[in-house]
C-alpha positions as CSV (number, residue, x, y, z in Angstrom):
1,M,65.4,184.7,240.9
2,R,63.6,187.3,239.5
3,A,61.0,187.0,236.4
4,A,63.3,186.1,232.9
5,H,61.1,188.1,230.8
6,P,60.9,191.5,232.8
7,R,58.8,194.4,231.9
8,V,59.8,197.5,230.0
9,V,59.1,200.8,231.6
10,L,59.0,204.1,229.4
11,G,61.4,206.5,231.5
12,L,61.3,210.2,230.7
13,H,64.5,211.4,232.0
14,R,66.0,213.4,229.3
15,S,62.8,212.7,227.1
16,R,61.2,215.2,225.1
17,H,57.9,213.9,226.3
18,E,56.8,213.1,222.8
19,P,53.1,212.1,222.2
20,A,54.7,209.6,219.4
21,V,56.4,207.5,221.6
22,L,53.9,207.3,224.3
23,R,51.5,205.9,221.5
24,E,54.0,203.5,220.5
25,A,54.7,202.3,223.7
26,L,51.1,201.6,224.2
27,D,50.9,199.8,220.9
28,L,54.0,197.6,222.3
29,G,52.4,196.8,225.6
30,V,54.6,199.0,227.2
31,G,52.1,200.3,229.8
32,A,54.3,202.0,232.4
33,L,55.7,205.5,232.6
34,D,58.6,206.5,235.0
35,T,59.3,210.5,235.5
36,S,60.2,212.6,238.6
37,S,59.1,216.0,240.1
38,N,62.7,217.2,239.0
39,Y,62.8,215.9,235.1
40,L,62.2,218.5,232.1
41,G,63.6,221.4,234.6
42,F,60.7,220.6,237.0
43,R,58.0,220.6,234.4
44,S,57.7,217.0,233.5
45,H,54.6,216.3,235.6
46,E,52.4,219.3,233.7
47,T,54.2,218.6,230.5
48,L,53.3,214.8,230.3
49,A,49.4,215.7,231.6
50,R,49.2,218.2,228.8
51,V,51.0,216.4,225.9
52,A,49.4,212.9,226.9
53,G,46.1,213.7,227.3
54,D,43.6,211.2,227.2
55,L,46.5,208.4,226.7
56,L,47.8,209.1,230.3
57,P,44.9,207.2,231.8
58,R,46.2,203.7,230.0
59,F,49.3,204.0,231.7
60,R,50.9,203.1,235.4
61,V,52.5,206.1,236.0
62,S,55.7,206.5,238.7
63,T,57.5,209.4,239.6
64,K,60.2,210.5,242.4
65,V,60.5,213.3,244.9
66,G,63.4,214.3,246.8
67,Y,64.9,217.3,244.5
68,F,63.5,220.8,244.9
69,P,63.8,224.0,242.8
70,V,66.3,226.6,244.1
71,P,66.6,230.3,242.7
72,G,69.9,230.7,241.0
73,R,70.6,226.8,241.3
74,A,69.6,223.8,239.5
75,S,68.0,222.2,242.6
76,E,68.7,221.1,246.0
77,H,68.1,217.5,247.7
78,S,65.8,217.2,250.8
79,L,64.4,214.5,253.1
80,E,62.7,217.0,255.4
81,P,59.1,215.2,255.5
82,E,57.0,218.3,254.9
83,R,58.7,219.1,251.7
84,L,58.3,215.7,250.5
85,R,54.5,215.5,251.6
86,A,54.0,218.8,249.5
87,A,55.7,217.2,246.6
88,V,53.6,214.1,246.6
89,E,50.3,216.3,246.6
90,R,51.9,218.1,243.9
91,A,52.6,215.5,241.7
92,A,49.4,214.4,241.6
93,Q,47.7,217.8,241.3
94,D,50.1,218.3,238.4
95,L,49.6,214.9,236.8
96,G,45.8,215.3,237.2
97,R,45.8,211.8,239.0
98,E,47.3,209.9,241.5
99,P,50.4,208.2,240.8
100,D,50.5,204.9,240.8
101,V,54.2,204.7,242.5
102,V,56.1,207.4,244.1
103,F,59.6,207.1,244.8
104,L,62.0,208.5,247.2
105,H,64.6,210.1,245.0
106,N,68.1,209.0,245.8
107,P,67.9,209.5,249.7
108,E,71.6,208.9,249.9
109,H,72.2,212.6,248.5
110,S,70.9,213.7,251.9
111,L,72.4,211.1,254.2
112,S,76.4,211.2,253.6
113,A,77.1,213.2,257.1
114,G,76.0,213.1,260.6
115,P,76.1,210.4,263.3
116,E,74.5,207.1,261.7
117,A,71.3,207.0,264.3
118,A,70.4,210.7,263.0
119,R,70.8,209.4,259.5
120,C,68.6,206.4,260.2
121,E,66.1,208.7,261.6
122,R,66.2,211.2,258.5
123,L,65.6,208.0,256.3
124,A,62.8,206.5,258.4
125,A,60.9,209.8,258.6
126,A,61.1,210.5,254.9
127,C,59.8,206.9,254.3
128,H,56.8,207.0,256.7
129,V,56.0,210.2,254.5
130,L,55.6,207.9,251.4
131,E,54.2,205.0,253.2
132,D,51.3,207.3,254.7
133,A,50.9,208.9,251.4
134,A,50.1,205.5,249.7
135,S,47.9,204.3,252.5
136,S,45.9,207.4,252.4
137,G,45.5,207.5,248.8
138,V,47.3,210.3,247.2
139,C,49.5,207.5,245.6
140,G,49.0,204.1,244.9
141,S,52.4,202.7,246.3
142,W,55.6,203.6,247.4
143,G,59.1,203.1,246.9
144,I,63.1,203.9,247.0
145,S,65.1,205.2,243.9
146,S,68.6,204.9,244.5
147,W,71.5,205.8,241.9
148,D,74.0,204.6,244.5
149,P,72.7,202.4,247.1
150,R,76.0,201.8,248.9
151,P,75.3,204.4,251.7
152,L,72.3,202.9,252.3
153,G,72.3,199.4,253.7
154,A,73.6,200.3,257.1
155,L,70.6,202.7,257.7
156,V,67.4,200.6,256.7
157,A,67.1,198.4,259.7
158,G,63.3,199.0,260.8
159,L,62.2,200.7,257.7
160,P,58.9,200.0,256.5
161,R,58.7,197.6,253.5
162,P,58.7,199.4,250.3
163,D,56.6,198.4,247.3
164,V,59.5,198.8,244.5
165,L,63.3,199.2,244.9
166,M,64.6,201.1,241.9
167,V,68.4,200.6,241.3
168,R,71.2,200.9,238.5
169,S,71.4,197.9,236.2
170,G,73.5,196.9,233.4
171,L,77.2,196.2,232.0
172,L,78.1,199.8,233.1
173,V,77.6,199.4,236.8
174,K,80.4,198.5,239.0
175,N,80.6,195.7,240.9
176,E,80.4,197.5,244.4
177,V,77.0,199.2,243.0
178,L,75.5,195.9,241.9
179,E,76.1,194.1,245.2
180,A,75.2,196.9,247.2
181,A,71.7,197.2,245.5
182,E,71.3,193.4,245.9
183,L,72.3,193.7,249.7
184,L,69.5,196.5,249.9
185,A,67.2,194.5,248.1
186,A,67.5,191.5,250.7
187,K,67.3,193.8,253.5
188,L,64.4,195.7,252.3
189,R,62.6,192.9,250.8
190,P,60.6,195.4,248.1
191,S,57.6,193.4,246.3
192,Q,59.3,194.4,243.2
193,L,62.9,195.3,242.0
194,W,63.4,197.5,239.1
195,G,66.4,198.5,237.0
196,M,67.3,202.0,235.5
197,S,69.7,203.4,233.0
198,P,70.7,200.1,231.3
199,F,72.9,202.0,228.9
200,G,74.6,204.1,231.2
201,G,75.4,207.0,229.3
202,G,73.2,206.2,226.5
203,A,72.9,203.8,223.6
204,A,75.1,206.1,221.6
205,D,77.8,205.6,224.4
206,A,81.7,205.1,223.1
207,A,81.6,202.2,225.7
208,W,79.3,199.8,223.0
209,E,81.6,200.4,220.2
210,G,84.2,198.2,221.5
211,F,82.4,195.2,223.2
212,D,79.7,193.1,222.0
213,P,77.5,191.8,224.6
214,R,75.8,189.4,222.6
215,V,78.0,187.0,224.3
216,F,75.2,187.1,226.9
217,L,72.7,185.6,224.8
218,R,72.0,182.2,223.6
219,E,70.9,183.0,220.2
220,A,73.2,185.8,219.6
221,E,73.0,186.3,215.7
222,Q,69.3,187.0,216.1
223,A,70.1,190.5,218.3
224,T,71.5,193.5,217.7
225,V,74.2,194.9,220.2
226,M,71.3,197.0,222.0
227,Q,68.9,194.3,222.3
228,A,71.6,192.5,224.0
229,A,72.9,194.9,226.3
230,F,69.3,195.7,227.4
231,R,68.8,191.9,227.9
232,A,72.1,191.8,230.1
233,A,70.7,194.8,232.3
234,C,67.5,192.6,233.2
235,R,70.2,190.2,234.9
236,L,72.8,192.7,236.2
237,P,71.2,192.7,239.0
238,A,68.1,190.2,238.2
239,V,65.2,192.5,238.0
240,D,61.4,192.4,237.5
241,A,61.3,195.9,235.1
242,V,63.8,198.2,233.8
243,A,63.1,201.9,233.2
244,V,64.6,203.0,230.0
245,G,64.3,206.4,228.2
246,T,63.8,207.2,224.3
247,D,62.4,209.2,222.1
248,S,62.8,206.8,219.2
249,P,59.6,204.6,218.6
250,V,62.1,202.4,216.6
251,H,64.6,202.0,219.4
252,L,61.8,201.2,222.0
253,R,60.4,198.4,219.3
254,E,64.2,197.0,219.2
255,L,63.9,197.0,223.2
256,V,60.5,195.4,223.6
257,S,61.4,192.8,221.3
258,S,64.4,191.9,222.8
259,L,62.3,190.5,225.6
260,A,61.9,187.2,223.8
261,L,65.6,186.4,223.6
262,E,67.0,184.1,226.4
263,V,70.0,184.9,228.3
264,E,72.8,182.6,229.0
265,E,72.8,182.8,233.0
266,D,76.2,180.8,233.0
267,V,77.8,184.0,231.1
268,V,76.3,186.3,233.8
269,G,77.3,184.1,236.4
270,Q,80.9,184.1,235.0
271,Y,81.2,187.6,234.4
272,R,79.8,188.6,238.0
273,R,82.8,186.3,239.2
274,L,85.1,188.5,236.9
275,L,83.9,191.8,238.4
276,R,84.5,190.6,241.9
277,E,87.7,189.4,241.2
278,A,88.6,192.5,239.3
279,A,87.2,194.3,242.6
280,G,89.4,192.4,244.8
281,R,92.5,193.2,242.8
282,S,91.7,196.9,243.0
283,E,91.2,196.7,246.6
284,A,94.6,195.1,247.2
285,R,96.4,197.8,245.1
286,Q,95.1,200.5,247.2
Protein backbone atom coordinates (compact mmCIF):
# COMPACT_ATOMS: atom_id res chain seq x y z
CA MET A 1 0.00 0.00 0.00
CA ARG A 2 1.26 3.46 -0.86
CA ALA A 3 1.82 6.23 1.66
CA ALA A 4 -1.35 7.43 3.41
CA HIS A 5 -0.15 11.04 3.12
CA PRO A 6 1.44 11.54 -0.31
CA ARG A 7 3.29 14.58 -1.50
CA VAL A 8 1.89 17.41 -3.59
CA VAL A 9 3.77 18.19 -6.80
CA LEU A 10 2.95 21.54 -8.39
CA GLY A 11 2.05 20.81 -12.02
CA LEU A 12 2.59 23.47 -14.67
CA HIS A 13 0.21 22.18 -17.34
CA ARG A 14 -1.97 25.14 -18.39
CA SER A 15 -0.12 27.24 -15.80
CA ARG A 16 0.98 30.84 -16.30
CA HIS A 17 4.19 30.01 -14.37
CA GLU A 18 3.44 32.70 -11.80
CA PRO A 19 6.34 33.50 -9.40
CA ALA A 20 3.82 34.14 -6.60
CA VAL A 21 2.56 30.55 -6.84
CA LEU A 22 6.13 29.21 -6.84
CA ARG A 23 6.93 31.18 -3.69
CA GLU A 24 3.73 30.00 -2.04
CA ALA A 25 4.57 26.42 -2.93
CA LEU A 26 7.92 26.65 -1.19
CA ASP A 27 6.34 28.31 1.85
CA LEU A 28 3.89 25.39 2.05
CA GLY A 29 6.62 22.77 1.75
CA VAL A 30 5.77 21.84 -1.85
CA GLY A 31 9.27 21.31 -3.12
CA ALA A 32 8.57 19.66 -6.47
CA LEU A 33 7.52 21.04 -9.86
CA ASP A 34 6.28 19.04 -12.83
CA THR A 35 6.38 20.40 -16.36
CA SER A 36 6.96 19.17 -19.91
CA SER A 37 8.88 20.19 -22.99
CA ASN A 38 5.61 20.95 -24.81
CA TYR A 39 3.88 22.98 -22.08
CA LEU A 40 3.28 26.69 -22.63
CA GLY A 41 3.70 26.28 -26.38
CA PHE A 42 7.08 24.55 -25.97
CA ARG A 43 8.34 27.47 -23.86
CA SER A 44 7.84 26.10 -20.35
CA HIS A 45 11.47 25.28 -19.60
CA GLU A 46 12.94 28.62 -20.60
CA THR A 47 10.03 30.51 -19.05
CA LEU A 48 10.39 28.64 -15.77
CA ALA A 49 14.12 29.32 -15.68
CA ARG A 50 13.47 33.03 -16.23
CA VAL A 51 10.56 33.66 -13.85
CA ALA A 52 11.69 31.33 -11.06
CA GLY A 53 15.21 32.71 -10.91
CA ASP A 54 16.93 31.80 -7.66
CA LEU A 55 13.83 29.88 -6.52
CA LEU A 56 14.37 27.12 -9.08
CA PRO A 57 17.32 25.42 -7.33
CA ARG A 58 15.08 24.95 -4.29
CA PHE A 59 12.71 22.70 -6.24
CA ARG A 60 12.96 19.16 -7.52
CA VAL A 61 11.96 19.51 -11.17
CA SER A 62 10.43 16.79 -13.31
CA THR A 63 9.72 17.19 -17.00
CA LYS A 64 8.65 15.09 -19.97
CA VAL A 65 9.80 14.43 -23.52
CA GLY A 66 7.99 12.87 -26.44
CA TYR A 67 6.15 15.74 -28.16
CA PHE A 68 7.89 17.91 -30.72
CA PRO A 69 6.93 21.18 -32.45
CA VAL A 70 6.00 21.01 -36.13
CA PRO A 71 5.52 24.09 -38.33
CA GLY A 72 1.85 24.54 -39.20
CA ARG A 73 0.71 22.05 -36.56
CA ALA A 74 0.52 22.05 -32.77
CA SER A 75 2.94 19.14 -32.30
CA GLU A 76 3.76 15.56 -33.15
CA HIS A 77 4.63 12.62 -30.96
CA SER A 78 7.73 10.51 -31.49
CA LEU A 79 9.70 7.77 -29.76
CA GLU A 80 12.65 8.12 -32.14
CA PRO A 81 15.73 7.69 -29.91
CA GLU A 82 17.80 10.50 -31.38
CA ARG A 83 14.97 13.02 -30.98
CA LEU A 84 14.36 11.93 -27.40
CA ARG A 85 18.06 12.15 -26.55
CA ALA A 86 18.26 15.66 -27.98
CA ALA A 87 15.10 16.67 -26.12
CA VAL A 88 16.53 15.58 -22.76
CA GLU A 89 19.71 17.54 -23.42
CA ARG A 90 17.70 20.57 -24.54
CA ALA A 91 15.59 20.40 -21.38
CA ALA A 92 18.67 20.63 -19.19
CA GLN A 93 19.99 23.48 -21.31
CA ASP A 94 16.75 25.51 -21.23
CA LEU A 95 16.18 24.94 -17.51
CA GLY A 96 19.78 25.86 -16.72
CA ARG A 97 20.12 22.66 -14.68
CA GLU A 98 19.64 18.93 -14.98
CA PRO A 99 16.03 17.85 -14.36
CA ASP A 100 15.57 15.60 -11.35
CA VAL A 101 13.21 13.35 -13.31
CA VAL A 102 12.56 13.05 -17.05
CA PHE A 103 9.43 11.16 -18.08
CA LEU A 104 8.74 9.48 -21.38
CA HIS A 105 5.54 11.36 -22.20
CA ASN A 106 2.48 9.35 -23.25
CA PRO A 107 4.39 6.65 -25.16
CA GLU A 108 1.08 5.00 -26.04
CA HIS A 109 0.52 7.74 -28.64
CA SER A 110 3.19 6.19 -30.85
CA LEU A 111 2.38 2.56 -30.08
CA SER A 112 -1.12 2.09 -31.43
CA ALA A 113 -0.25 0.36 -34.69
CA GLY A 114 2.08 -2.30 -36.03
CA PRO A 115 3.17 -5.76 -34.90
CA GLU A 116 3.44 -6.18 -31.15
CA ALA A 117 7.10 -7.17 -31.34
CA ALA A 118 7.95 -3.96 -33.21
CA ARG A 119 6.02 -1.86 -30.71
CA CYS A 120 7.86 -3.54 -27.83
CA GLU A 121 11.17 -2.72 -29.49
CA ARG A 122 10.24 0.95 -30.01
CA LEU A 123 9.17 1.33 -26.40
CA ALA A 124 12.27 -0.42 -25.09
CA ALA A 125 14.57 1.74 -27.22
CA ALA A 126 12.88 4.92 -25.96
CA CYS A 127 13.13 3.82 -22.34
CA HIS A 128 16.81 2.97 -22.73
CA VAL A 129 17.46 6.52 -23.97
CA LEU A 130 16.08 7.92 -20.72
CA GLU A 131 17.79 5.29 -18.61
CA ASP A 132 21.10 6.18 -20.27
CA ALA A 133 20.46 9.90 -19.74
CA ALA A 134 20.00 9.28 -16.01
CA SER A 135 23.09 7.06 -15.84
CA SER A 136 25.22 9.69 -17.55
CA GLY A 137 24.00 12.56 -15.36
CA VAL A 138 21.94 14.45 -17.95
CA CYS A 139 19.02 13.99 -15.57
CA GLY A 140 18.71 12.65 -12.06
CA SER A 141 16.29 9.80 -12.78
CA TRP A 142 13.72 8.73 -15.36
CA GLY A 143 10.16 7.55 -15.62
CA ILE A 144 7.09 6.98 -17.76
CA SER A 145 4.05 9.28 -17.77
CA SER A 146 0.95 7.78 -19.38
CA TRP A 147 -2.47 9.37 -19.82
CA ASP A 148 -3.95 6.06 -21.01
CA PRO A 149 -1.82 3.07 -19.95
CA ARG A 150 -4.14 0.46 -21.45
CA PRO A 151 -2.00 -0.15 -24.59
CA LEU A 152 1.22 -0.46 -22.56
CA GLY A 153 0.57 -3.50 -20.39
CA ALA A 154 1.36 -5.99 -23.13
CA LEU A 155 4.53 -4.16 -24.20
CA VAL A 156 6.59 -3.76 -21.03
CA ALA A 157 8.13 -7.22 -20.54
CA GLY A 158 11.88 -6.79 -20.25
CA LEU A 159 11.82 -3.00 -19.93
CA PRO A 160 14.30 -1.35 -17.57
CA ARG A 161 12.72 -0.48 -14.23
CA PRO A 162 11.67 3.20 -14.16
CA ASP A 163 12.27 5.33 -11.10
CA VAL A 164 8.79 6.87 -11.38
CA LEU A 165 5.54 5.95 -13.11
CA MET A 166 2.92 8.71 -13.44
CA VAL A 167 -0.71 7.93 -14.27
CA ARG A 168 -4.08 9.66 -14.06
CA SER A 169 -5.74 9.59 -10.66
CA GLY A 170 -9.06 10.59 -9.19
CA LEU A 171 -12.79 10.16 -9.24
CA LEU A 172 -13.15 10.97 -12.94
CA VAL A 173 -10.85 8.17 -14.11
CA LYS A 174 -12.64 5.22 -15.68
CA ASN A 175 -12.35 1.77 -14.12
CA GLU A 176 -10.46 0.28 -17.06
CA VAL A 177 -7.86 3.07 -16.91
CA LEU A 178 -7.41 2.68 -13.15
CA GLU A 179 -6.95 -1.06 -13.47
CA ALA A 180 -4.55 -0.67 -16.39
CA ALA A 181 -2.48 1.78 -14.33
CA GLU A 182 -2.29 -0.63 -11.41
CA LEU A 183 -1.37 -3.51 -13.70
CA LEU A 184 1.37 -1.44 -15.34
CA ALA A 185 2.74 -0.47 -11.92
CA ALA A 186 2.75 -4.12 -10.85
CA LYS A 187 4.69 -5.11 -13.97
CA LEU A 188 7.19 -2.23 -13.96
CA ARG A 189 7.68 -2.01 -10.16
CA PRO A 190 8.71 1.67 -10.19
CA SER A 191 10.33 3.12 -7.10
CA GLN A 192 7.49 5.67 -6.95
CA LEU A 193 3.98 5.91 -8.37
CA TRP A 194 2.60 9.40 -9.00
CA GLY A 195 -0.91 10.53 -9.85
CA MET A 196 -1.85 13.46 -12.08
CA SER A 197 -4.89 15.48 -13.15
CA PRO A 198 -6.88 14.73 -9.96
CA PHE A 199 -9.74 17.02 -11.01
CA GLY A 200 -10.06 15.83 -14.60
CA GLY A 201 -11.23 18.89 -16.51
CA GLY A 202 -10.38 21.17 -13.60
CA ALA A 203 -11.63 22.22 -10.19
CA ALA A 204 -14.42 24.22 -11.85
CA ASP A 205 -15.67 21.23 -13.87
CA ALA A 206 -19.45 20.73 -13.76
CA ALA A 207 -18.92 17.18 -12.46
CA TRP A 208 -18.30 18.55 -8.96
CA GLU A 209 -21.59 20.44 -8.81
CA GLY A 210 -23.78 17.34 -8.36
CA PHE A 211 -21.47 15.10 -6.36
CA ASP A 212 -20.06 15.47 -2.84
CA PRO A 213 -16.80 13.50 -2.50
CA ARG A 214 -16.60 14.16 1.25
CA VAL A 215 -18.12 10.70 1.71
CA PHE A 216 -14.54 9.45 1.22
CA LEU A 217 -13.30 11.21 4.39
CA ARG A 218 -13.56 10.22 8.02
CA GLU A 219 -14.26 13.79 9.18
CA ALA A 220 -16.16 15.15 6.21
CA GLU A 221 -17.39 18.27 7.99
CA GLN A 222 -13.83 19.58 8.21
CA ALA A 223 -13.21 19.47 4.46
CA THR A 224 -14.20 21.32 1.33
CA VAL A 225 -15.42 19.48 -1.76
CA MET A 226 -12.11 20.10 -3.52
CA GLN A 227 -10.09 18.84 -0.57
CA ALA A 228 -12.13 15.65 -0.47
CA ALA A 229 -11.80 15.11 -4.23
CA PHE A 230 -8.06 15.60 -3.97
CA ARG A 231 -7.65 13.19 -1.06
CA ALA A 232 -9.76 10.59 -2.88
CA ALA A 233 -7.50 11.01 -5.91
CA CYS A 234 -4.53 10.04 -3.75
CA ARG A 235 -6.12 6.59 -3.32
CA LEU A 236 -7.47 6.12 -6.86
CA PRO A 237 -4.99 4.57 -7.44
CA ALA A 238 -2.88 4.65 -4.27
CA VAL A 239 0.09 6.90 -5.08
CA ASP A 240 3.17 8.43 -3.46
CA ALA A 241 2.60 11.91 -4.92
CA VAL A 242 0.03 13.80 -6.98
CA ALA A 243 0.90 16.41 -9.61
CA VAL A 244 -1.79 19.09 -9.58
CA GLY A 245 -1.86 22.42 -11.37
CA THR A 246 -3.07 25.75 -10.08
CA ASP A 247 -2.29 29.43 -10.50
CA SER A 248 -4.04 30.24 -7.21
CA PRO A 249 -2.03 30.34 -3.97
CA VAL A 250 -5.32 29.97 -2.07
CA HIS A 251 -6.22 26.78 -3.96
CA LEU A 252 -2.73 25.41 -3.42
CA ARG A 253 -2.99 26.03 0.33
CA GLU A 254 -6.35 24.27 0.34
CA LEU A 255 -4.88 21.18 -1.32
CA VAL A 256 -1.80 21.00 0.88
CA SER A 257 -3.89 21.29 4.05
CA SER A 258 -6.06 18.39 2.84
CA LEU A 259 -3.17 15.96 3.34
CA ALA A 260 -3.94 15.86 7.05
CA LEU A 261 -7.44 14.50 6.35
CA GLU A 262 -7.98 10.77 6.76
CA VAL A 263 -9.51 8.74 3.93
CA GLU A 264 -12.11 6.07 4.60
CA GLU A 265 -10.44 3.07 3.00
CA ASP A 266 -13.64 1.01 3.23
CA VAL A 267 -15.44 3.62 1.11
CA VAL A 268 -12.62 3.56 -1.43
CA GLY A 269 -12.95 -0.21 -1.62
CA GLN A 270 -16.72 0.00 -2.06
CA TYR A 271 -16.27 2.61 -4.77
CA ARG A 272 -13.82 0.41 -6.66
CA ARG A 273 -16.25 -2.53 -6.49
CA LEU A 274 -19.04 -0.33 -7.86
CA LEU A 275 -16.78 0.80 -10.69
CA ARG A 276 -15.94 -2.78 -11.61
CA GLU A 277 -19.59 -3.83 -11.48
CA ALA A 278 -20.64 -0.91 -13.67
CA ALA A 279 -17.87 -1.70 -16.15
CA GLY A 280 -18.98 -5.34 -16.24
CA ARG A 281 -22.58 -4.37 -16.97
CA SER A 282 -21.42 -2.05 -19.73
CA GLU A 283 -19.38 -4.83 -21.36
CA ALA A 284 -22.32 -7.24 -21.09
CA ARG A 285 -24.54 -4.81 -23.03
CA GLN A 286 -22.08 -4.50 -25.88
